[in-house]
N, C-alpha and C positions, 0 to 999 in steps of 0.2 A: 503493499499500499504505500509506504514511504521510500522515497529514493535513498534517503540517507538519515543519519541519526538527528541531525539538526531539524530536518523538517518534523520529524517525529516529535521532538521535544517541544518545538514551536507550537505545533498543532495541540499539544497537551497543554500547554501553558494558556493559550487562548480560548480553549474549550472549556477549561477550568474556570476562567476570568468569566466567561459567558454564564456559566452555571452558578458561579458566587453572586453574579448580578441578578440572575432570575430569583435566586432564593432571598436575596436582600430585598427585592421587590415585594416577594410574597411576605416576608417578614414585616414590611412596612404597611401593606395592605392590612395584614392580620392585627397590627397594632392599632389600627384606626377603628377597628370594630369594637363596640361596646355590647357585652352580652348581659342579659338581665339575671340569670340565675347562677348560682355559685359553681354548680357542675360544669356549666359551659365556660365559665371564666377560669376555672382551675385547667379544664382541658386546653383552652387557648394558651395559657401560661406554659404548660408542659410542651405544646406544639411549638411555640415561639422559643423555648429553650433547645428543642431537638433542631430547629432551623439554624440557630446560633451555632450549635455544634457542627452541623454540616457545613456552615460557611467557614467556619475556623479550619475544619479539615480540609476543605477545598483550597483555602489560602495556603495551607501547609504543603498540599500537592503541589501548588503552583512553584512553591519555593524549591521543593525537591526537583522538579523538571528543569527550574532554572538553573540549579546547582549543576545538575547533570549536563546540561547545555554548556554551561561555562567549562566543565571539566572536559567535555568533548572537543571544544573550541581550542582550548589550551593545548590539548594533546595533538590537534591536528596542526596547529601552528608550530608545535616543536618537532613534529615528523617532517614537516616541509623545511624547516631550517637546517636538518642533517642532511 
């Protein structure tokens, strides 16, 4: 699917960024809704907590792929210089 490691990592970085943006938008919309019962409010809080965890995990995955991309780029530069 990908011609090289660089394209693979860039795809993962940008797709994770898109997913994090979608989940952030869902979190924003969910925070604007006011529920009347305690059960609904508690469910909303739990759902928002899970969304925050997903957003954090996605940002960490972006960092991981960025780190791998830098490692690949550095190795490629070193191999060209020799």
